[in-house]
N, CA, C and O atoms as CSV, one atom per row, in Angstrom:
chain,resi,resn,atom,element,x,y,z
A,1,MET,N,N,-13.292,-9.456,18.072
A,1,MET,CA,C,-12.046,-9.333,17.312
A,1,MET,C,C,-11.792,-7.858,17.040
A,1,MET,O,O,-12.651,-7.157,16.506
A,2,ASP,N,N,-10.616,-7.401,17.409
A,2,ASP,CA,C,-10.226,-6.016,17.132
A,2,ASP,C,C,-9.508,-5.986,15.783
A,2,ASP,O,O,-8.286,-6.120,15.712
A,3,TYR,N,N,-10.280,-5.809,14.727
A,3,TYR,CA,C,-9.709,-5.865,13.385
A,3,TYR,C,C,-8.754,-4.717,13.096
A,3,TYR,O,O,-7.957,-4.810,12.163
A,4,LYS,N,N,-8.813,-3.637,13.869
A,4,LYS,CA,C,-7.941,-2.482,13.631
A,4,LYS,C,C,-6.467,-2.850,13.761
A,4,LYS,O,O,-5.595,-2.162,13.229
A,5,LYS,N,N,-6.206,-3.918,14.457
A,5,LYS,CA,C,-4.837,-4.411,14.618
A,5,LYS,C,C,-4.297,-4.969,13.286
A,5,LYS,O,O,-3.087,-5.003,13.064
A,6,TYR,N,N,-5.214,-5.406,12.406
A,6,TYR,CA,C,-4.811,-6.083,11.180
A,6,TYR,C,C,-5.205,-5.376,9.882
A,6,TYR,O,O,-4.625,-5.650,8.831
A,7,ILE,N,N,-6.173,-4.480,9.944
A,7,ILE,CA,C,-6.709,-3.841,8.745
A,7,ILE,C,C,-6.299,-2.377,8.696
A,7,ILE,O,O,-6.334,-1.682,9.712
A,8,GLU,N,N,-5.911,-1.910,7.518
A,8,GLU,CA,C,-5.603,-0.493,7.357
A,8,GLU,C,C,-6.169,0.020,6.043
A,8,GLU,O,O,-6.426,-0.739,5.108
A,9,ARG,N,N,-6.354,1.333,6.006
A,9,ARG,CA,C,-6.764,2.020,4.770
A,9,ARG,C,C,-5.762,3.130,4.527
A,9,ARG,O,O,-5.498,3.953,5.403
A,10,ASN,N,N,-5.211,3.139,3.327
A,10,ASN,CA,C,-4.216,4.131,2.964
A,10,ASN,C,C,-4.460,4.480,1.500
A,10,ASN,O,O,-4.436,3.597,0.643
A,11,PRO,N,N,-4.695,5.761,1.203
A,11,PRO,CA,C,-4.984,6.127,-0.188
A,11,PRO,C,C,-3.872,5.735,-1.164
A,11,PRO,O,O,-4.110,5.672,-2.370
A,12,LYS,N,N,-2.678,5.474,-0.667
A,12,LYS,CA,C,-1.561,5.110,-1.538
A,12,LYS,C,C,-1.474,3.597,-1.771
A,12,LYS,O,O,-0.661,3.137,-2.573
A,13,ILE,N,N,-2.310,2.829,-1.072
A,13,ILE,CA,C,-2.299,1.371,-1.219
A,13,ILE,C,C,-3.670,0.917,-1.717
A,13,ILE,O,O,-4.681,1.128,-1.047
A,14,MET,N,N,-3.700,0.302,-2.876
A,14,MET,CA,C,-4.933,-0.241,-3.448
A,14,MET,C,C,-6.068,0.794,-3.479
A,14,MET,O,O,-7.225,0.474,-3.206
A,15,LEU,N,N,-5.712,2.031,-3.817
A,15,LEU,CA,C,-6.677,3.131,-3.939
A,15,LEU,C,C,-7.470,3.380,-2.655
A,15,LEU,O,O,-8.599,3.868,-2.703
A,16,GLY,N,N,-6.878,3.045,-1.518
A,16,GLY,CA,C,-7.535,3.311,-0.246
A,16,GLY,C,C,-8.485,2.232,0.230
A,16,GLY,O,O,-9.142,2.392,1.259
A,17,LYS,N,N,-8.567,1.127,-0.514
A,17,LYS,CA,C,-9.413,0.022,-0.057
A,17,LYS,C,C,-8.808,-0.560,1.222
A,17,LYS,O,O,-7.592,-0.515,1.406
A,18,PRO,N,N,-9.640,-1.100,2.099
A,18,PRO,CA,C,-9.087,-1.724,3.307
A,18,PRO,C,C,-8.287,-2.981,2.940
A,18,PRO,O,O,-8.750,-3.843,2.192
A,19,VAL,N,N,-7.077,-3.051,3.491
A,19,VAL,CA,C,-6.172,-4.171,3.220
A,19,VAL,C,C,-5.630,-4.730,4.532
A,19,VAL,O,O,-5.716,-4.094,5.582
A,20,ILE,N,N,-5.074,-5.924,4.446
A,20,ILE,CA,C,-4.342,-6.486,5.574
A,20,ILE,C,C,-3.045,-5.692,5.689
A,20,ILE,O,O,-2.314,-5.541,4.710
A,21,LYS,N,N,-2.764,-5.188,6.883
A,21,LYS,CA,C,-1.562,-4.364,7.080
A,21,LYS,C,C,-0.326,-5.072,6.548
A,21,LYS,O,O,-0.132,-6.271,6.747
A,22,GLY,N,N,0.502,-4.293,5.866
A,22,GLY,CA,C,1.761,-4.803,5.339
A,22,GLY,C,C,1.622,-5.613,4.059
A,22,GLY,O,O,2.600,-6.178,3.570
A,23,THR,N,N,0.399,-5.673,3.509
A,23,THR,CA,C,0.173,-6.413,2.267
A,23,THR,C,C,-0.674,-5.563,1.324
A,23,THR,O,O,-1.070,-4.444,1.649
A,24,ARG,N,N,-0.934,-6.120,0.168
A,24,ARG,CA,C,-1.875,-5.512,-0.773
A,24,ARG,C,C,-3.095,-6.418,-0.918
A,24,ARG,O,O,-3.816,-6.348,-1.913
A,25,ILE,N,N,-3.315,-7.263,0.076
A,25,ILE,CA,C,-4.456,-8.175,0.089
A,25,ILE,C,C,-5.649,-7.422,0.668
A,25,ILE,O,O,-5.639,-7.029,1.835
A,26,THR,N,N,-6.675,-7.224,-0.153
A,26,THR,CA,C,-7.827,-6.440,0.280
A,26,THR,C,C,-8.843,-7.296,1.040
A,26,THR,O,O,-8.934,-8.512,0.865
A,27,VAL,N,N,-9.593,-6.608,1.882
A,27,VAL,CA,C,-10.707,-7.249,2.577
A,27,VAL,C,C,-11.676,-7.798,1.529
A,27,VAL,O,O,-12.204,-8.900,1.676
A,28,GLU,N,N,-11.899,-7.032,0.490
A,28,GLU,CA,C,-12.800,-7.465,-0.581
A,28,GLU,C,C,-12.358,-8.796,-1.173
A,28,GLU,O,O,-13.183,-9.691,-1.357
A,29,LEU,N,N,-11.082,-8.942,-1.470
A,29,LEU,CA,C,-10.574,-10.181,-2.051
A,29,LEU,C,C,-10.856,-11.358,-1.124
A,29,LEU,O,O,-11.309,-12.411,-1.573
A,30,ILE,N,N,-10.593,-11.181,0.157
A,30,ILE,CA,C,-10.802,-12.261,1.124
A,30,ILE,C,C,-12.278,-12.660,1.173
A,30,ILE,O,O,-12.604,-13.846,1.123
A,31,VAL,N,N,-13.154,-11.683,1.269
A,31,VAL,CA,C,-14.587,-11.979,1.347
A,31,VAL,C,C,-15.072,-12.635,0.056
A,31,VAL,O,O,-15.843,-13.594,0.101
A,32,ARG,N,N,-14.633,-12.133,-1.079
A,32,ARG,CA,C,-15.060,-12.718,-2.359
A,32,ARG,C,C,-14.558,-14.155,-2.521
A,32,ARG,O,O,-15.296,-15.017,-2.997
A,33,LYS,N,N,-13.320,-14.413,-2.133
A,33,LYS,CA,C,-12.780,-15.778,-2.225
A,33,LYS,C,C,-13.577,-16.730,-1.342
A,33,LYS,O,O,-13.926,-17.831,-1.769
A,34,LEU,N,N,-13.865,-16.313,-0.120
A,34,LEU,CA,C,-14.651,-17.161,0.779
A,34,LEU,C,C,-16.060,-17.373,0.227
A,34,LEU,O,O,-16.599,-18.477,0.297
A,35,ALA,N,N,-16.650,-16.316,-0.317
A,35,ALA,CA,C,-18.006,-16.415,-0.867
A,35,ALA,C,C,-18.063,-17.347,-2.082
A,35,ALA,O,O,-19.094,-17.961,-2.355
A,36,SER,N,N,-16.956,-17.443,-2.797
A,36,SER,CA,C,-16.948,-18.310,-3.986
A,36,SER,C,C,-16.567,-19.750,-3.651
A,36,SER,O,O,-16.410,-20.580,-4.547
A,37,GLY,N,N,-16.419,-20.041,-2.364
A,37,GLY,CA,C,-16.198,-21.428,-1.963
A,37,GLY,C,C,-14.800,-21.784,-1.514
A,37,GLY,O,O,-14.560,-22.918,-1.099
A,38,HIS,N,N,-13.870,-20.848,-1.584
A,38,HIS,CA,C,-12.527,-21.141,-1.087
A,38,HIS,C,C,-12.568,-21.297,0.431
A,38,HIS,O,O,-13.345,-20.632,1.116
A,39,SER,N,N,-11.734,-22.173,0.935
A,39,SER,CA,C,-11.664,-22.379,2.386
A,39,SER,C,C,-10.567,-21.498,2.981
A,39,SER,O,O,-9.762,-20.906,2.263
A,40,LEU,N,N,-10.558,-21.432,4.285
A,40,LEU,CA,C,-9.500,-20.718,4.993
A,40,LEU,C,C,-8.144,-21.303,4.603
A,40,LEU,O,O,-7.190,-20.565,4.358
A,41,THR,N,N,-8.066,-22.609,4.549
A,41,THR,CA,C,-6.819,-23.279,4.165
A,41,THR,C,C,-6.403,-22.891,2.754
A,41,THR,O,O,-5.225,-22.642,2.497
A,42,ASP,N,N,-7.377,-22.837,1.827
A,42,ASP,CA,C,-7.081,-22.430,0.444
A,42,ASP,C,C,-6.459,-21.037,0.414
A,42,ASP,O,O,-5.463,-20.805,-0.271
A,43,LEU,N,N,-7.059,-20.112,1.166
A,43,LEU,CA,C,-6.557,-18.732,1.185
A,43,LEU,C,C,-5.136,-18.667,1.717
A,43,LEU,O,O,-4.278,-18.000,1.138
A,44,ILE,N,N,-4.890,-19.355,2.811
A,44,ILE,CA,C,-3.559,-19.315,3.430
A,44,ILE,C,C,-2.516,-19.950,2.515
A,44,ILE,O,O,-1.374,-19.495,2.462
A,45,GLU,N,N,-2.905,-20.991,1.801
A,45,GLU,CA,C,-1.965,-21.616,0.855
A,45,GLU,C,C,-1.705,-20.711,-0.352
A,45,GLU,O,O,-0.585,-20.652,-0.858
A,46,SER,N,N,-2.727,-20.017,-0.802
A,46,SER,CA,C,-2.582,-19.143,-1.978
A,46,SER,C,C,-1.860,-17.840,-1.665
A,46,SER,O,O,-1.194,-17.271,-2.530
A,47,TYR,N,N,-1.991,-17.376,-0.443
A,47,TYR,CA,C,-1.394,-16.107,-0.016
A,47,TYR,C,C,-0.568,-16.359,1.240
A,47,TYR,O,O,-1.078,-16.229,2.353
A,48,PRO,N,N,0.699,-16.716,1.072
A,48,PRO,CA,C,1.538,-17.129,2.212
A,48,PRO,C,C,1.670,-16.103,3.337
A,48,PRO,O,O,1.962,-16.479,4.472
A,49,HIS,N,N,1.463,-14.822,3.049
A,49,HIS,CA,C,1.555,-13.810,4.103
A,49,HIS,C,C,0.285,-13.737,4.949
A,49,HIS,O,O,0.261,-13.088,5.995
A,50,LEU,N,N,-0.761,-14.404,4.490
A,50,LEU,CA,C,-2.054,-14.360,5.153
A,50,LEU,C,C,-2.116,-15.375,6.295
A,50,LEU,O,O,-1.654,-16.508,6.164
A,51,LYS,N,N,-2.691,-14.947,7.404
A,51,LYS,CA,C,-2.867,-15.821,8.562
A,51,LYS,C,C,-4.350,-15.889,8.916
A,51,LYS,O,O,-5.146,-15.058,8.479
A,52,LYS,N,N,-4.697,-16.875,9.703
A,52,LYS,CA,C,-6.092,-17.051,10.121
A,52,LYS,C,C,-6.635,-15.768,10.740
A,52,LYS,O,O,-7.774,-15.388,10.471
A,53,GLU,N,N,-5.835,-15.100,11.563
A,53,GLU,CA,C,-6.258,-13.872,12.230
A,53,GLU,C,C,-6.614,-12.787,11.219
A,53,GLU,O,O,-7.536,-12.003,11.440
A,54,HIS,N,N,-5.885,-12.748,10.118
A,54,HIS,CA,C,-6.153,-11.761,9.071
A,54,HIS,C,C,-7.523,-12.001,8.439
A,54,HIS,O,O,-8.286,-11.061,8.221
A,55,VAL,N,N,-7.824,-13.251,8.151
A,55,VAL,CA,C,-9.113,-13.589,7.533
A,55,VAL,C,C,-10.255,-13.251,8.492
A,55,VAL,O,O,-11.261,-12.675,8.081
A,56,LEU,N,N,-10.100,-13.608,9.759
A,56,LEU,CA,C,-11.132,-13.298,10.750
A,56,LEU,C,C,-11.295,-11.790,10.912
A,56,LEU,O,O,-12.411,-11.301,11.091
A,57,ALA,N,N,-10.196,-11.058,10.851
A,57,ALA,CA,C,-10.269,-9.595,10.949
A,57,ALA,C,C,-11.007,-9.020,9.742
A,57,ALA,O,O,-11.805,-8.094,9.886
A,58,ALA,N,N,-10.747,-9.560,8.564
A,58,ALA,CA,C,-11.435,-9.091,7.356
A,58,ALA,C,C,-12.941,-9.325,7.465
A,58,ALA,O,O,-13.737,-8.467,7.083
A,59,LEU,N,N,-13.323,-10.473,7.980
A,59,LEU,CA,C,-14.746,-10.768,8.146
A,59,LEU,C,C,-15.379,-9.865,9.197
A,59,LEU,O,O,-16.505,-9.401,9.019
A,60,ALA,N,N,-14.668,-9.615,10.280
A,60,ALA,CA,C,-15.182,-8.716,11.325
A,60,ALA,C,C,-15.343,-7.300,10.779
A,60,ALA,O,O,-16.333,-6.627,11.065
A,61,TYR,N,N,-14.375,-6.859,10.001
A,61,TYR,CA,C,-14.435,-5.537,9.383
A,61,TYR,C,C,-15.661,-5.440,8.471
A,61,TYR,O,O,-16.433,-4.485,8.557
A,62,ALA,N,N,-15.832,-6.433,7.600
A,62,ALA,CA,C,-16.970,-6.435,6.678
A,62,ALA,C,C,-18.292,-6.465,7.447
A,62,ALA,O,O,-19.237,-5.770,7.074
A,63,ALA,N,N,-18.366,-7.250,8.503
A,63,ALA,CA,C,-19.587,-7.324,9.310
A,63,ALA,C,C,-19.900,-5.979,9.948
A,63,ALA,O,O,-21.060,-5.567,9.987
A,64,ASP,N,N,-18.880,-5.294,10.447
A,64,ASP,CA,C,-19.096,-3.976,11.050
A,64,ASP,C,C,-19.590,-2.965,10.015
A,64,ASP,O,O,-20.452,-2.139,10.315
A,65,LEU,N,N,-19.051,-3.029,8.811
A,65,LEU,CA,C,-19.522,-2.122,7.758
A,65,LEU,C,C,-20.999,-2.356,7.464
A,65,LEU,O,O,-21.774,-1.408,7.339
A,66,ILE,N,N,-21.373,-3.602,7.356
A,66,ILE,CA,C,-22.773,-3.931,7.066
A,66,ILE,C,C,-23.666,-3.530,8.234
A,66,ILE,O,O,-24.757,-2.999,8.025
A,67,ALA,N,N,-23.221,-3.775,9.442
A,67,ALA,CA,C,-24.018,-3.449,10.633
A,67,ALA,C,C,-24.281,-1.962,10.751
A,67,ALA,O,O,-25.309,-1.552,11.290
A,68,ASN,N,N,-23.352,-1.146,10.248
A,68,ASN,CA,C,-23.469,0.312,10.379
A,68,ASN,C,C,-24.015,0.994,9.140
A,68,ASN,O,O,-24.057,2.223,9.073
A,69,GLU,N,N,-24.443,0.193,8.138
A,69,GLU,CA,C,-25.039,0.770,6.937
A,69,GLU,C,C,-26.399,1.373,7.259
A,69,GLU,O,O,-27.116,0.900,8.141
A,70,GLU,N,N,-26.732,2.413,6.535
A,70,GLU,CA,C,-28.084,2.968,6.623
A,70,GLU,C,C,-28.902,2.374,5.499
A,70,GLU,O,O,-28.466,2.337,4.348
A,71,SER,N,N,-30.065,1.920,5.833
A,71,SER,CA,C,-30.950,1.327,4.840
A,71,SER,C,C,-31.832,2.429,4.244
A,71,SER,O,O,-32.444,3.214,4.968
A,72,VAL,N,N,-31.882,2.469,2.923
A,72,VAL,CA,C,-32.709,3.440,2.234
A,72,VAL,C,C,-33.784,2.673,1.476
A,72,VAL,O,O,-33.484,1.837,0.623
A,73,GLU,N,N,-35.021,2.964,1.794
A,73,GLU,CA,C,-36.153,2.303,1.144
A,73,GLU,C,C,-36.356,2.884,-0.248
A,73,GLU,O,O,-36.301,4.099,-0.443
A,74,ALA,N,N,-36.591,2.009,-1.203
A,74,ALA,CA,C,-36.919,2.460,-2.570
A,74,ALA,C,C,-38.355,2.947,-2.567
A,74,ALA,O,O,-39.224,2.339,-1.942
A,75,VAL,N,N,-38.602,4.037,-3.262
A,75,VAL,CA,C,-39.949,4.612,-3.303
A,75,VAL,C,C,-40.667,4.224,-4.558
A,75,VAL,O,O,-41.815,4.621,-4.760
């Protein structure tokens, strides 16, 4: 999934947090809603501008961030 088609970061929108292009729906909001048990259908019903592709892009974006994190061992 090429999430760059759907995700943008702009310091003037939501303090630069990654959002779905053309909205103020953050990747964080999508991931947190899914983590708390909301379904894809719940999200789309609650946020009419949101599409399945947007949710998948948000998850791909979050996965890429985690995959590229540097792990620091506690001493």
